[in-house]
N, C-alpha and C positions, 0 to 999 in steps of 0.2 A: 638751119645754120648753127654752126657750133662756135662756142667762144674760144675753143682751143684748136689749133690747127695741128694736123697729124705730125708726129715727130719726124718723119722723113722729109716733109716739106720744109719744116723749121730748120733742120740740120743743113738741108741744101743751101738755103738762102744766107747762111752765116759762113758757109765754106768758100773761100776764094775759088777753089778747084771747080766748085759748081757753076762758075761763070764762064768756064772754058768751052762749054758746050751750049751755044746760044740756043739751040732748040730745046734742050732740056729745061734751061733756066726760064725761056719765055713760057714754055708750058707750064712749069711749076707756077709763075706768077699769074697766069691765066687762070689756073685752078683756084689759087688763093683768092684773087679778086672775084671769082664766081662764087666759090663755096665758102670761103673764110675772110671776107672783106674787112672785118675788124675783129681779130683774134689774138689770143696770147700764144706766144711761142715758147716752148720749153725745150732747150737743147742742153745737153751735158756739157758741163764746165762753163755754162753762162747762167747768169741770173735770168729768170723768166722775163720776157718783154712782150709788149704789144706791137702789133703790125697793123697799120691802117694802109691798105693797098689800093683804094680807089682814091682818084683825084678829089672828088667831093668831099670825102671824109677828111683828107688830109688838109684840105683848104678850110673846112669848118674847124678842125682842131687848131690850126695855126692862128686863126682869127678869133679863138675864145680863150685867151689866158686866164679868163675868171673861172673856167671850168676845167681845163686841161693844163697841168703843171708840168713842165719839161725841165725845170731847172735852168742851168746856165747855157744849155745848148742841146744838141742832138745826142741822144742817148739810146744805144742799141743793147746795152747790158754790159756785163763784166764777164770777161773770160776768166775763169778761175785757175785753169791749167796753163801749162806752158804755151807761148805764143809762137807759132812757127809757120812763116810764109804768109802771114795776113798782113795786108797793107794798112797801116793806120791802126792796128790792134793795140790796145793798151790794157794794161791791168788797172783794176778799180782801186779806190782808196783803201 
């Protein structure tokens, strides 16, 4: 198991267009859950971010604020370049 997921998987899960093809995105998340259940994602124009893809891991993270700090809410990273077509995308501080 690697602590960093492949760039093509990371790019797919942050691209709104990637969700238009259900089979492709479901296959990607199946691979992520199987091979990279807790991994760092590095995508061009985004700050690196962690992906927890299994329910048990997400539940553990949510119930352990003494160990896992998430600040004031959900954080998937900062897109550094122009935002185009992304729902809810925002620039960081």
